[in-house]
C-alpha atoms as one frame of an Amber mdcrd trajectory, in Angstrom:
protein
   0.000   0.000   0.000   1.368   3.410  -0.934   1.603   6.343   1.410  -1.323
   8.782   1.436  -0.929  11.866  -0.708  -0.897  15.332   0.883  -4.432  15.849
  -0.417  -5.575  12.618   1.262  -3.964  13.695   4.530  -5.633  17.111   4.340
  -9.014  15.527   3.599  -8.630  13.208   6.596  -7.804  16.122   8.908 -10.777
  18.113   7.614 -13.080  15.130   8.173 -11.780  14.673  11.735 -12.308  18.366
  12.488 -15.783  18.283  10.945 -16.688  15.232  13.030 -15.386  16.946  16.177
 -17.389  20.097  15.461 -20.595  18.169  14.787 -20.218  16.014  17.917 -19.427
  18.946  20.230 -21.890  21.434  18.804 -23.860  23.558  21.222 -26.287  26.394
  20.710 -23.363  28.816  20.537 -21.176  26.418  18.522 -17.850  24.816  19.371
 -15.597  26.924  21.587 -12.755  28.359  19.559 -10.097  27.127  22.002 -11.385
  23.545  21.762 -11.408  23.692  17.983  -7.958  25.279  17.943  -6.529  22.629
  20.282  -7.897  19.789  18.160  -6.692  21.385  14.927  -3.230  21.903  16.414
  -2.998  18.300  17.614  -4.246  16.869  14.295  -1.864  18.989  12.246   1.030
  18.171  14.548   0.272  14.478  14.242   0.140  14.724  10.442   3.401  16.681
  10.241   5.175  14.258  12.565   3.983  11.332  10.479   5.267  12.919   7.265
   8.605  13.816   8.879   9.062  10.289  10.229   8.293   8.802   6.824  10.756
  11.145   5.156  13.457  10.403   7.767  12.919   6.671   7.402  13.269   6.835
   3.616  16.366   9.016   3.926  17.947   6.651   6.467  17.197   3.662   4.229
  18.889   5.268   1.230  21.910   6.324   3.282  22.197   2.900   4.885  22.033
   1.126   1.527  24.701   3.408   0.099  26.959   2.879   3.118  26.489  -0.887
   3.053  27.292  -1.030  -0.656  30.412   1.100  -0.315  31.556  -0.655   2.860
  31.095  -4.146   1.448  32.839  -3.157  -1.796  35.805  -1.828   0.178  36.040
  -4.973   2.299  35.803  -7.239  -0.752  38.488  -5.192  -2.502  40.803  -5.435
   0.496  40.153  -9.158   0.778  40.729  -9.810  -2.922  43.976  -7.869  -3.144
  45.140  -9.340   0.152  44.661 -12.791  -1.368  46.549 -11.698  -4.509  49.520
 -10.586  -2.385  49.373 -13.823  -0.390  49.590 -15.836  -3.617  52.182 -13.720
  -5.405  54.137 -10.798  -3.958  54.840  -9.497  -7.450  51.711  -7.275  -7.198
  52.462  -6.032  -3.674  52.825  -2.333  -4.548  49.703  -2.278  -6.732  47.635
  -4.145  -4.177  48.908  -1.929  -1.348  47.757   1.200  -3.192  44.374  -0.334
  -4.024  43.872  -1.601  -0.436  44.845   1.818   0.917  42.218   3.499  -1.272
  39.617   0.903  -0.261  40.525   1.493   3.391  40.032   5.241   2.894  36.612
   4.547   1.390  35.747   2.366   4.386  36.974   5.099   6.736  34.775   7.610
   4.899  31.742   5.353   5.410  32.427   5.060   9.140  33.146   8.786   9.429
  29.883   9.590   7.674  27.954   7.933  10.516  29.655  10.179  13.081  29.220
  13.323  11.016  25.512  12.649  10.459  24.929  11.982  14.161  26.731  15.198
  15.157  24.798  17.170  12.515  21.451  15.868  13.795  22.358  16.728  17.382
  23.366  20.233  16.314  20.175  20.910  14.400  18.068  19.484  17.231  19.816
  21.815  19.684  19.226  24.844  17.418  15.531  24.138  16.854  14.220  25.508
  20.215  16.312  28.652  19.814  14.911  29.201  16.321  11.348  28.742  17.540
  11.954  31.263  20.337  13.245  33.762  17.755  10.185  33.173  15.568   7.820
  33.673  18.525   9.689  36.832  19.540   9.474  38.163  15.986   5.769  37.323
  15.867   5.206  39.209  19.124   7.113  42.194  17.736   4.926  42.155  14.629
   1.763  42.065  16.737   3.002  45.006  18.852   3.940  46.926  15.723   0.534
  46.248  14.177  -1.184  47.396  17.375   0.949  50.564  17.467   0.196  51.238
  13.811  -3.567  50.890  14.475  -3.295  53.358  17.373  -1.330  55.792  15.242
  -3.828  55.472  12.397  -6.726  56.235  14.747  -4.838  59.216  16.151  -4.028
  60.539  12.676  -7.652  60.091  11.576  -8.836  61.993  14.642  -6.317  64.769
  13.975  -7.361  64.923  10.319 -11.033  65.130  11.298 -10.264  67.853  13.843
  -8.256  69.749  11.216 -11.060  69.360   8.685 -13.585  70.561  11.272 -11.350
  73.495  12.137 -10.992  74.410   8.456 -14.769  74.121   7.994 -15.365  76.509
  10.909 -12.840  79.043   9.631 -14.138  78.821   6.082 -17.759  79.363   7.070
């Protein structure tokens, strides 16, 4: 069975929200906070599911690539080690090839460490980024509120000026 499309996921969330609203309907309707909490939890669940699926696919691809490269390096080292054991005439050639295969194997092992460190770093930065976003959002709300106040004040001043001009002109 294939994974649901984004449209299918959205339709499922809408149906769940619709069901919740119909089941919890009162004369005044569903309280906004209840609806908001359910919507937040449903969307969070859907996003987590998509992220986990994406991470799993990414890990599978990376693991397959690392297994292929690692097994190729080990087979190369084993083959050229056997060649040297049979005949030392190819010792220099096999040493160079085994060294390169060893470097490839080292790169595979190092990639695991680098990926783990990268994930830890991004996980540590995530809360800080969310705090910055919330702070920026709060600044925008304050700015919008201040702009509304200023607009009202300017409108009042313009009306007073227009009234004053009307009195002087009459």
